[in-house]
BAPAMAR-251645 format. One record per residue: residue in one letter; x, y, z of N, C-alpha, C in turn. Coordinates in pm, whole numbers, padded with zeros to 5 digits, always signed. Each point is the difference from the previous one (the first is absolute). Layout:
BAPAMAR-251645
aXYZXYZXYZ/...
//
This chain:
BAPAMAR-251645
x-01144+04058+04889-00067-00012+00124+00107-00026+00110/x+00002+00080+00102+00105-00025+00107-00034-00128+00075/x+00096-00052+00082-00013-00121+00069-00102+00012+00101/x-00012+00117+00084-00109+00012+00096-00132-00003-00060/x-00021+00071-00113-00128+00019-00069-00045-00139-00049/x+00099-00080-00049-00021-00129-00047-00050-00099+00101/x+00071+00015+00120-00029-00086+00120-00145+00025+00045/x-00036+00134+00007-00132+00038+00045-00112-00049-00100/x+00033+00004-00135-00098-00057-00084-00014-00145+00021/x+00119-00072+00012-00019-00142+00035-00081-00021+00120/x+00022+00069+00110-00077-00017+00124-00149+00021-00024/x-00032+00103-00072-00141+00028-00025-00064-00109-00072/x+00067-00047-00098-00072-00105-00077-00011-00137+00081/x+00107-00024+00080-00011-00117+00083-00101+00013+00119/x-00025+00117+00045-00101+00029+00094-00141-00044-00069/x-00021+00034-00126-00124-00045-00056-00010-00154-00010/x+00105-00063-00017+00002-00141-00006-00032-00058+00136/x+00064+00059+00112-00032-00037+00133-00152-00003+00029/x-00053+00112-00039-00147+00017+00030-00076-00098-00082/x+00040-00031-00128-00077-00090-00085+00008-00140+00061/x+00116-00046+00043+00019-00123+00070-00080-00011+00118/x-00004+00093+00088-00077-00005+00125-00150-00018-00032/x-00057+00055-00108-00137-00001-00033-00027-00121-00080/x+00094-00075-00044-00030-00115-00095+00078-00128+00038/x+00023-00017+00140+00066-00117+00049-00072-00126-00035/x-00134-00001-00019-00081-00121-00036-00023-00001-00145/x+00075+00068-00087-00014-00007-00150+00136-00039-00069/x-00006+00004-00123+00133-00039-00074+00078+00132+00011/x+00132-00034+00032+00098+00110+00017+00125-00044-00086/x-00001-00001-00122+00106-00045-00084+00090+00110-00028/x+00122-00025-00043+00101+00099-00036-00048+00099-00109/x-00078-00055-00096-00041+00087-00101-00108+00103+00050/x-00089-00052+00084-00102+00091+00054+00054+00116+00084/x+00101-00037+00085+00060+00093+00091+00092+00090-00077/x+00067-00039-00095+00089+00081-00090-00082+00107-00066/x-00125-00043-00045-00093+00092-00066-00050+00111+00098/x-00017-00033+00127-00038+00090+00101+00112+00103+00028/x+00125-00047-00013+00109+00089+00026+00044+00067-00131/x-00055-00035-00116+00032+00061-00137+00149-00020-00022/x+00044-00128+00023+00135-00037-00040-00008-00130-00081/x+00097-00036-00082+00004-00126-00050+00019-00110+00104/x-00046-00120-00020+00014-00106+00105+00151-00020+00057/x+00099+00009-00094+00137-00017+00034+00045+00113+00085/x-00033+00121-00047+00051+00120+00074-00071+00012+00141/x-00129-00037-00006-00072+00009+00125+00052-00093+00108/x+00028-00121-00034+00044-00104+00084+00135+00049+00065/x+00084+00049-00073+00133+00043+00054-00026+00119+00097/x-00085+00100-00040-00019+00116+00088-00066-00038+00136/x-00093-00087-00016-00082-00046+00126+00106-00068+00087/x+00089-00080-00041+00088-00071+00089+00099+00107+00062/x+00041+00090-00078+00098+00101+00051-00067+00082+00106/x-00131+00037-00008-00063+00082+00096-00034-00078+00125/x-00047-00123-00015-00060-00082+00109+00103-00096+00063/x+00100-00028-00066+00094-00105+00037-00063-00141-00004/x-00108-00017-00071-00068-00131-00022-00039-00014-00150/x+00002-00124-00039-00059-00024-00133-00151+00024+00003/x-00061+00020-00112-00147+00021-00004-00068-00119+00051/x+00037-00115-00040-00075-00125+00052+00017-00016+00139/x+00126+00031+00066+00018-00014+00142-00082+00092+00077/x-00008+00130-00056-00082+00099+00072-00150-00038-00009/x-00051-00034-00109-00150-00044-00009-00027-00118+00095/x+00091-00106-00013-00028-00120+00090+00000+00048+00146/x+00101+00092+00046+00005+00037+00130-00133+00082+00038/x-00033+00090-00085-00122+00079+00029-00129-00091+00022/x-00013-00097-00088-00114-00098+00003+00009-00078+00134/x+00118-00055+00030+00006-00068+00129-00023+00073+00122/x+00038+00138-00001-00015+00084+00114-00145+00035+00005/x-00071+00023-00111-00139+00028-00004-00079-00120+00063/x+00037-00123-00051-00062-00107+00053+00026-00016+00148/x+00106+00029+00058+00025-00008+00142-00091+00107+00070/x-00015+00118-00051-00088+00089+00053-00135-00053+00007/x-00054-00049-00108-00130-00067+00000-00021-00097+00118/x+00103-00097+00006+00002-00097+00099-00019+00054+00140/x+00070+00118+00021-00010+00055+00138-00146+00065+00017/x-00052+00072-00094-00120+00082+00030-00129-00051-00063/x+00006-00102-00078-00112-00060-00066-00005-00152+00000/x+00001-00047+00119+00024-00150+00024-00099-00095-00063/x-00123+00065-00052-00093-00085-00056+00031-00050-00139/x+00107+00069-00061+00039-00042-00139+00091-00113+00009/x-00018-00104-00089+00079-00118+00005+00126+00017-00065/x+00108-00076+00039+00124+00003-00064+00003-00035-00142/x-00088-00102-00038-00007-00017-00143-00056+00105-00076/x-00102+00084+00042-00053+00115-00068+00110+00100-00013/x+00078+00021+00108+00110+00102-00011+00101-00044-00106/x+00036-00120-00009+00103-00043-00094-00043+00028-00142/x-00132-00039-00036-00037+00031-00131-00033+00150-00030/x-00045+00072+00100-00021+00140-00008+00127+00078-00048/x+00114-00039+00068+00124+00072-00020+00094-00072-00091/x-00054-00074-00097+00081-00041-00119+00078-00131+00013/x-00017-00069+00097+00073-00136+00018-00087-00112-00059/x+00056-00079-00074-00068-00109-00068-00040-00118+00079/x+00040+00002+00131-00046-00108+00079+00019+00040+00148/x-00065-00066+00095+00023+00029+00137+00148-00044+00045/x+00047-00103-00067+00133-00045+00034+00105+00105-00041/x-00015+00065-00113+00085+00109-00049-00005+00117+00087/x-00117+00040+00045-00013+00107+00095+00062-00022+00136/x-00033-00124+00049+00065-00038+00139+00158+00001-00017/x+00048-00053-00105+00148+00007-00019+00058+00135+00005/x-00066+00086-00082+00054+00141-00009-00019+00071+00128/x-00107-00018+00073-00028+00077+00122+00102-00053+00113/x+00030-00132-00001+00087-00054+00094+00138+00050-00021/x+00039+00007-00123+00133+00053-00038+00018+00144+00044/x-00107+00076+00016+00009+00138+00028-00014+00020+00147/x-00098-00070+00071-00022+00024+00146+00050-00109+00088/x+00051-00111-00058+00051-00106+00080-00093-00101+00051/x-00137+00028-00019-00098-00090+00048-00113-00008-00107/x-00085-00096+00010-00104-00014-00102-00108+00096+00022/x-00085+00023-00105-00115+00090+00023-00092-00037+00111/x-00032-00128+00013-00083-00051+00108+00064+00017+00136/x+00129-00009+00014+00056+00023+00122+00013+00147+00030/x+00011+00081-00101+00004+00144+00015-00141+00054+00041/x-00108-00064-00059-00139+00041+00046-00024-00039+00142/x+00042-00116+00042-00021-00047+00128+00068+00078+00104/x+00132+00044-00039+00081+00083+00093-00062+00143+00017/x-00061+00048-00105-00054+00134+00017-00148+00005+00050/x-00052-00116+00035-00145+00007+00059+00003+00065+00133/x-00116+00025+00052-00022+00066+00126+00077-00072+00113/x+00096+00067+00052+00094-00063+00100-00090-00039+00130/x-00102+00069+00023-00097-00040+00099-00050-00143-00006/x-00049-00025-00129-00055-00131-00023+00117-00107+00003/x+00112+00038-00057+00112-00103+00010+00040-00038+00138/x+00008+00105+00087+00037-00022+00143-00110-00085+00074/x-00122+00032-00024-00106-00069+00071+00000-00149-00033/x+00043-00038-00124+00007-00128-00047+00123-00069+00023/x+00101+00067+00063+00134-00060+00024-00018-00116+00100/x+00082-00098-00023-00009-00120+00079+00133-00008+00072/x+00010+00069+00119+00125+00008+00080-00018-00063+00139/x+00093-00078+00047-00017-00063+00132+00066+00087+00099/x+00079+00095-00033+00073+00075+00101-00052+00141+00019/x-00119+00029-00057-00052+00136+00017+00047+00109-00093/x+00083-00046-00096+00055+00099-00088-00101+00074-00082/x-00115-00080-00031-00111+00073-00076-00058+00104+00081/x-00020-00015+00130-00045+00093+00085+00091+00135+00006/x+00133-00020+00003+00094+00111+00003-00008+00071-00139/x+00001-00077-00114-00013+00070-00134-00131+00083-00006/x-00109-00058+00052-00127+00066-00008+00019+00138+00087/x+00054-00011+00114+00013+00119+00083+00082+00107-00066/x+00115-00052-00062+00079+00094-00076-00063+00064-00122/x-00088-00080-00061-00077+00051-00115-00091+00115+00049/x-00084-00025+00099-00085+00087+00058+00071+00128+00045/x+00116-00002+00059+00079+00110+00046+00035+00077-00124/x+00055-00068-00105+00033+00077-00123-00113+00075-00060/x-00114-00066-00011-00117+00064-00056-00046+00114+00079/x+00002-00013+00131-00038+00100+00086+00086+00125-00006/x+00134-00028-00012+00100+00112-00011-00023+00069-00137/x-00033-00065-00105-00014+00069-00123-00131+00081-00002/x-00102-00050+00067-00123+00084+00009+00017+00118+00087/x+00078-00011+00106+00030+00111+00086+00089+00099-00068/x+00085-00045-00097+00092+00095-00081-00093+00098-00071/x-00112-00042-00069-00083+00085-00070-00069+00099+00097/x-00048-00053+00116-00062+00084+00096+00099+00119+00046/x+00124-00040+00012+00097+00099+00064+00060+00090-00109/x+00007-00048-00117+00082+00077-00107-00077+00044-00117/x-00124-00039-00005-00083+00038-00130-00145-00019+00023/x-00064-00004-00124-00149-00020-00006-00029-00069-00128/x-00117-00067-00008-00029-00083-00127-00151+00041-00032/x-00022+00020-00132-00131+00006-00052-00013-00071-00130/x-00120-00026-00041-00024-00063-00140-00067+00112-00073/x+00053+00027-00122-00062+00110-00083+00020-00027-00150/x-00097+00058-00075+00011-00001-00143+00089+00123-00044/x+00087-00031-00095+00076+00116-00049-00028+00011-00155/x+00013+00116-00050-00009+00030-00142+00138-00042-00068/x-00003-00007-00119+00129-00041-00076+00102+00117+00026/x+00120-00039+00008+00118+00096+00023+00092-00004-00110/x+00028+00118-00067+00103+00008-00100+00134+00018+00072/x+00104-00065-00054+00133-00012+00059+00109+00017-00103/x+00102+00088+00024+00118-00010-00079+00101-00069+00085/x+00079-00086-00059+00089-00093+00083+00123-00038-00074/x+00094-00052+00086+00126-00054-00048-00006-00147+00049/x+00024-00095-00092+00004-00141+00050+00131-00036+00065/x-00002-00080+00097+00133-00043+00077-00019-00139+00045/x+00103-00078-00009+00013-00141+00037+00096-00016+00114/x-00037-00061+00110+00090-00023+00112-00030+00090+00114/x+00056-00028+00121-00027+00074+00125+00113+00097+00040/x+00078+00031-00105+00119+00092+00023-00015+00117-00091/x+00061+00116+00046+00016+00124-00066-00150+00058-00036/x-00092-00034+00083-00135+00061-00033-00003+00147+00020/x+00066+00056+00103-00005+00150+00018+00060+00069-00117/x+00090-00056-00067+00063+00067-00120-00102+00000-00115/x-00099-00094-00010-00103+00004-00109-00096+00108+00035/x-00047+00026+00132-00077+00108+00039+00068+00130-00034/x+00129+00011+00021+00068+00124-00031-00004+00024-00156/x+00017-00104-00083-00003+00022-00143-00145+00040-00055/x-00098-00054+00075-00141+00033-00045-00027+00150+00045/x+00043+00038+00111-00014+00135+00039+00076+00097-00084/x+00119-00034-00041+00071+00077-00091-00062+00028-00130/x-00072-00110-00047-00084+00018-00115-00121+00082+00013/x-00061-00020+00127-00130+00077+00023+00026+00143+00029/x+00102+00037+00064+00018+00134+00061-00009+00112-00109/x+00062+00000-00112-00015+00102-00105-00139+00004-00058/x-00076-00109+00011-00139+00013-00053-00094+00046+00102/x+00041+00044+00116-00086+00050+00098-00088-00105+00073/x+00033-00128-00019-00082-00103+00055+00013-00012+00160/x+00110+00058+00047+00030-00019+00147-00063+00126+00068/x-00058+00091-00070-00060+00122+00059-00146-00003+00004/x-00066-00106-00057-00145-00004-00003-00055-00030+00136/x-00122+00047+00033-00065-00025+00127-00007-00154+00026/x+00018-00046+00118-00004-00147+00033+00079-00092-00088/x+00116+00048-00021+00107-00076-00083+00026-00127+00090/x+00007-00118-00069+00026-00128+00069+00085-00087-00087/x+00095-00065+00061+00074-00113-00060-00045-00133+00055/x+00034-00095-00078-00054-00143+00035+00094-00107-00055/x-00027-00118+00035+00069-00127-00051-00103-00105-00018/x+00007-00063-00118-00083-00108-00038+00079-00130+00008/x-00052-00100+00063+00076-00128+00006-00066-00108-00094/x+00075-00025-00100-00042-00102-00103+00030-00150+00046/x+00101-00017+00093+00014-00125+00059+00001+00011+00152/x-00009-00114+00067-00008-00012+00144+00145-00048+00050/x+00050+00079+00108+00131-00044+00052-00019-00133+00078/x-00123-00047+00026-00022-00126+00064+00015-00120-00102/x-00016+00044-00129-00006-00107-00106+00124+00008-00090/x+00036+00118-00031+00110+00033-00095+00141+00033+00076/x+00101-00049-00060+00128+00041+00058+00014+00151-00006/x+00059+00057+00112+00003+00144+00007+00068+00076-00112/x+00098-00072-00056+00075+00071-00117-00078-00008-00130/x-00124-00074-00004-00077-00007-00110-00127+00068+00001/x-00036+00055+00127-00134+00068+00020-00002+00126-00086/x-00102+00008-00082-00015+00111-00086-00098+00103+00071/x+00039+00126-00007-00072+00108+00060-00023+00112-00099/x-00099+00084+00013-00004+00123-00080+00000+00120+00099/x+00109+00076-00005+00008+00117+00085-00070+00118-00077/x-00107+00061+00056-00060+00090-00074-00064+00128+00078/x-00058+00080-00078-00076+00117+00057-00134+00012-00056/x-00101+00047+00074-00135+00012-00040-00013+00116-00096/x-00078-00004-00110-00005+00096-00091-00153+00052+00011/x-00012+00139-00005-00134+00052+00009-00051+00042-00138/x+00086+00002-00103-00040+00024-00134+00088-00073-00095/x-00041-00019-00118+00081-00074-00101+00137+00078-00027/x+00098-00083-00024+00133+00060-00021+00078-00099-00097/x+00084+00058-00082+00086-00075-00082+00122-00047+00078/x+00053-00124-00025+00116-00048+00069+00108-00035-00109/x+00119-00009+00063+00117-00027-00102+00105-00079+00091/x+00087-00051-00065+00119-00056+00067-00052-00132+00068/x+00050-00022+00115-00036-00122+00076-00131+00004+00069/x-00061+00117-00002-00136+00018+00063-00112-00052-00087/x-00087-00076+00061-00123-00047-00072-00125+00034+00066/x-00111-00029-00056-00129+00029+00052-00079-00133+00033/x-00069-00003+00105-00080-00116+00034-00138+00056+00071/x-00079-00089+00022-00128+00040+00079-00023-00115+00109/x-00029+00038+00118-00041-00085+00111-00152-00003-00014/x-00056-00124-00013-00139-00023-00028-00082+00041+00118/x-00125+00054-00036-00101+00026+00100-00043-00129+00076/x-00041+00013+00121-00049-00112+00060+00008+00002+00153/x-00043-00111+00063+00001-00002+00148+00141-00040+00058/x+00035+00071+00106+00129-00035+00064-00010+00005+00147/x+00085-00082+00070+00025+00016+00141+00111+00093+00012/x-00017+00116+00076+00108+00098+00001+00047+00024+00145/x+00122-00024+00028+00062+00030+00135+00082+00130-00008/x-00030+00086+00093+00077+00124+00015+00085-00020+00119/x+00141+00021-00028+00103-00023+00110+00085+00125+00004/x+00060+00022+00116+00105+00104+00022+00117-00084+00067/x+00096-00040-00081+00093-00102+00041+00142+00029-00056/x+00100-00049+00061+00137-00001-00052+00015-00095-00115/x+00103+00017-00091+00009-00086-00114+00009-00150+00036/x+00072-00040+00120+00017-00130+00037-00135-00073+00043/x-00109+00077+00016-00127-00060+00042-00093-00023-00121/x+00040+00024-00114-00092-00011-00115-00046-00149-00022/x+00101-00095+00016-00033-00138-00017-00109-00049+00106/x+00031+00046+00119-00102-00046+00111-00129+00067-00026/x-00007+00121-00051-00128+00061-00015-00079-00065-00128/x+00072-00041-00101-00064-00075-00107-00053-00129+00054/x+00083-00075+00081-00045-00120+00054-00122+00008+00079/x-00001+00101+00078-00115+00026+00105-00125+00027-00093/x+00017+00071-00101-00116+00035-00091-00056-00122-00068/x+00082-00094-00048-00051-00118-00054-00067-00084+00112/x+00047+00002+00119-00056-00073+00120-00149+00059+00012/x-00013+00132+00001-00129+00074+00013-00079-00047-00111/x+00035-00002-00120-00078-00035-00120-00057-00144+00023/x+00089-00096+00039-00046-00141+00019-00090-00013+00113/x+00018+00071+00108-00088-00008+00121-00134+00047-00038/x-00013+00088-00100-00130+00066-00025-00062-00061-00127/x+00057-00107-00051-00055-00075-00098+00012+00049-00149/x+00089+00091-00012+00014+00051-00140+00098-00080-00084/x-00020+00005-00127+00086-00077-00101+00074+00099-00092/x+00127-00029-00010+00080+00094-00088-00048-00017-00144/x+00001+00112-00069-00029+00006-00146+00129-00012-00090/x-00018-00032-00122+00119-00019-00084+00045+00138-00063/x+00037+00086+00093+00058+00127-00024+00111+00025+00095/x+00094+00074-00040+00120+00021+00089-00029+00087+00120/x+00060-00027+00116-00015+00096+00108+00099+00121-00023/x-00020+00101+00076+00083+00119-00008-00003+00086+00114/x+00101+00092+00006+00023+00082+00119-00004+00147-00053/x-00077+00091+00076-00003+00140-00043+00065+00081+00122/x+00097+00086-00021+00072+00067+00110-00052+00141+00006/x-00011+00044+00133-00068+00122+00028+00112+00103+00053/x+00121-00044+00009+00102+00087+00048+00138-00052-00039/x+00097+00085+00014+00147-00041-00016+00048-00039+00136/x+00028-00123+00021+00041-00057+00135+00125+00071+00041/x+00087+00054-00087+00117+00058+00042-00004+00132+00075/x-00113+00064-00017-00032+00130+00075-00092-00027+00110/x-00042-00116+00029-00081-00035+00112+00080+00000+00125/x-00048+00064+00112+00084+00014+00125+00049-00134+00053/x-00087-00111-00037+00044-00131+00057+00042-00086-00119/x+00024+00061-00119+00039-00079-00122-00111-00107-00035/x-00124+00040+00011-00110-00091-00023-00068+00025-00127/x-00055-00101-00067-00069+00022-00118-00151-00004+00027/x-00080+00088-00049-00149-00002+00006-00045-00073-00133/x-00051-00116+00004-00019-00083-00121-00141-00061+00004/x-00064-00014-00113-00118-00081-00020+00036-00122-00071/x-00034-00113+00051+00022-00134-00067-00118-00053-00058/x-00014-00030-00126-00121-00039-00070+00013-00143-00039/x-00098-00084+00041-00016-00142-00042-00127-00007-00079/x+00000-00024-00139-00126-00016-00071-00073-00123+00036/x-00130+00001+00014-00087-00108+00039-00110-00014-00105/x-00045-00120+00006-00121-00033-00086-00131+00050+00052/
//
């Protein structure tokens, strides 16, 4: 087996482990269980996992659990910190607080307080020099600007979608993403997948850039499938679950993607929706490189309960 084929086999098996971990963060995730998912011996699996991720298995699982807890603290504030600690495998509140503080630099309770509605925080601020009023005005200006961004650059709707079948290549980090798209298209082209009507490429975000360090954010660079197909090499198959989503349609340059995502989450919160425990994703409707203004026409999907 050539080195490239061997690397692709490793990547595919580790992709299965990534998915299993994401779906079982609140369950037992032992070396033996995950080695079986990857169809390797525990010793061999541990070495391969570290070589691919640059993290030990225990470090990766602990990080994912802490990041998941941080996400819950932001979006589901009714859940207590003690419940989170036991849900994600920590044997005490103190152990969870220690691990969380080592990762984020502050305690879970401070993180939760920091991420509460800034409007409420500012209204309660006790300032003698009017700074609370200045902060409040800045906050209102920021929120107004983000809402106006959607009005000027896009539109939002809430809709149910059917399940979507996807062929994808997994990628970690915010660099060399365009090269991953090129590799996926090189795989798809001889199969005629780029010639089907309504061909679309997409990206699924398994981590949030607001919670996870940029070089550790995991993404799936994919294309939508209209019929079953066999995959090989580094390409794997997955399914985006059916369900309700807030969908923002934008026509924007690449540097405006972050602002558009932020404005979409502001819209979601303003309208009282809660995010669901499914990854957000983008579907692209054009190649920005051939757009007269180098803009991407993109739908941004946030799953909601």
